[in-house]
N, C-alpha and C positions, 0 to 999 in steps of 0.2 A: 504494500500500500504506500502510495506517495503522499507526503505531507504538503499541504498548501501553505502559502503565506510565509511569514518570517520565522516560524517555529524552528526550522532547520538552522537558522543563523543565530539563534539565541545562545548566549554564553551558558556554560554549565553552572553559573552562579544564579541564574534566573529561576523563577518558581517552576517553570516547565521548560524542557529542552529535549532535543533529539540526540541519540547516541548512535554512532555508526555500528552496523552489525558486526564488523570486524572487532571493535572494542568489546562488544558483548561476548563474542565467541572467545576472545582472548582471556576473558574472565570466567570461562567455563559456563557460560550462559547464566551466571549469577545476576539476578535483576535487582539486587539490593541497591537502593538509591545512593547510599554512601560510597559505593564503588565508583560512581560516575559523577556525582555532584561535587563541585569545587566550592569550598567554604572560604570566605574571605574574613579574616579576623581583623577587627579594628583595634588599634592601640587605644587603651583607655588610661587617662591620667587621673590619679586619685590624689586627694590631699595627703599630706604626710600624717603618719599616725599621731604625732604630737599635736598637730592642728585639729585632728578629729577629737582627740581627748580634750582639748581646750573647749571645743564646741559642746561636748558632752558635759563638761563641768559647768558651763553656762546654763545649759538646759536643766541640770540637776539643781543649780542655785534657784532658778525660776520655779521649779517644782517645790522645793523646800519652802520658798517664800509663800507660795500659794497654799501649801499645807498649813503654815503658821496662821495665815489669814482664816482658813477654814476652822482650825482648832480654836482660834479666838472667838469665832461665831458660836461655837458649841459651849463655851464657858458661861 
């Protein structure tokens, strides 16, 4: 069966793509998607652990202040 349109030209990173029969035969007719799909990993930059801990300390101080206010309402 022949594919119409641009599906044959889609990269293997796309949601759907075509794989040549020769590639499938070379893999022993294993149709597992992971054998043919190319995954692009993006580098992610995170804040330093010390910066994250500083933010957590700020949040914790806000929580503690809120708890003191609530506790004062209960007395």
